[in-house]
C-alpha positions, 0 to 999 in steps of 0.5 A: 515467507510472506508476511502482511502489515496492515493497519488498526487505524485508518490514519498514521497507524505506523505501517510503513515504519514497521514495514521498513524496519522489518525488512531491515530485520529480516535482511540482518537474518541473511534474507533478501526481502522485497517490500510491496505496497499494492496500492497508495495515494498521495495528495497534491496539497498535503504531500506536496514535497513527496509529489514534486520529488516524483513528478520533477523526475517525471514519475508518479509514486509516494513516499511509502512506496519509496521507502519500502522500495529503498528498504528492499533487497536489490535495486527495487523502483517504487512503480515496480512494487506499487502497481496503483498510485492515485494523486488527489487534490483537496476540493472543500465543499465538493464530491469528487468523481467517485463520490469522495468528500471534499477531495478529488481524484486527479490521476492514477499511475498504473504499472503496466506490462510495458511500464507506466500507464496513466488514467486522468479524471476527465472532469478534473482536467476540465476544471483545471484541477490538475497541476501544471507540473503534472501535465508537463512532466508526465505522458498524459497525452496518451492516458486514458480519460474517465468521466463516469463511474461506469467508464471507470469500472470498465477501466478498473476491470480492463486495467487495474485488476490485471496490475494487481494479478501480476503483482500477486504473482510477484509477491508469491514468486519472491522467496521473502516479501513483506506487503503492506496494506493501505489504510485499515483495509485487512487484505490489499491483494487477492490470491496471495496466501500470507503465512503471518500478519502483523496489525499495527496501531499506535502503541502496539502490534498484534500478530496473527496466523496467516491462514487464520486472518485469511479465513476471517477475511473470507468470513467478514465478506460472506465468502470468497469473492474475486477481486474484493479488497475492501474489508476492514481490519477491525472487522477481521480481528474480532473474530481472532485472538492474537498469537502475541501483543507487542508494545511498541514505543514512539519513535522520533523523526530520525529513528523512523527514517532510519530502518536499522534504528526501527529494526532495533526498537521493534525487535520483539514484534519482528521476532514474534511475527517470524516465530509464527511462520517458523511453528 
């Protein structure tokens, strides 16, 4: 069973909270689910504690991947379920290397076949934007450095695409998988057939048949395109009627931090999602 959790809002849709509760709910049923986060990122300024928790241990991952790994069955590392993690830094009034407004990509961590690999923004490094803690704790001497979009695109083809393909194979090979998308991207990984989809936004979750959702995603992109990941949730769901719409009540920080409490609070939504697969 392969389940996708996507967000109806670009920021703070509640995807991770919903996903860790779903993992807990599935484990109650005797299953051994694994959560996946194909792409993620955090900000040196806004996510400073999360950044240091990982970097001080010589690693680079975010709280979403950490929570999904902890809620999964078995011994799961964040880097294994999250093959691409990006570290950002605010740069007010300045566009970054990739055209981002007001923030700059500093370094990416990829999960390669032999372990973590790093890609560094050479311009940000030259300007002194890389935190000293990152250069001291991460093995960046051997990192690939990019200073232009064409160079970055070449590295994407050589390293990022194979990492995504390896993850897709692992998701497919996992008996029960929960895949969390990023931002409001409709599908975060290619070549995976999802059985059911939950689109989460503040106050509700809408449940869709996986095949119909993926078909609508193809239509939104103008047809199937290898490696294209940037169709948005709103463009997909406007072509579909949800099989179920379930209210999600607001949860306090203590409840959000406990997958079992989330599983209790959102039990109706999880039942509707699993029922879509069983039907």
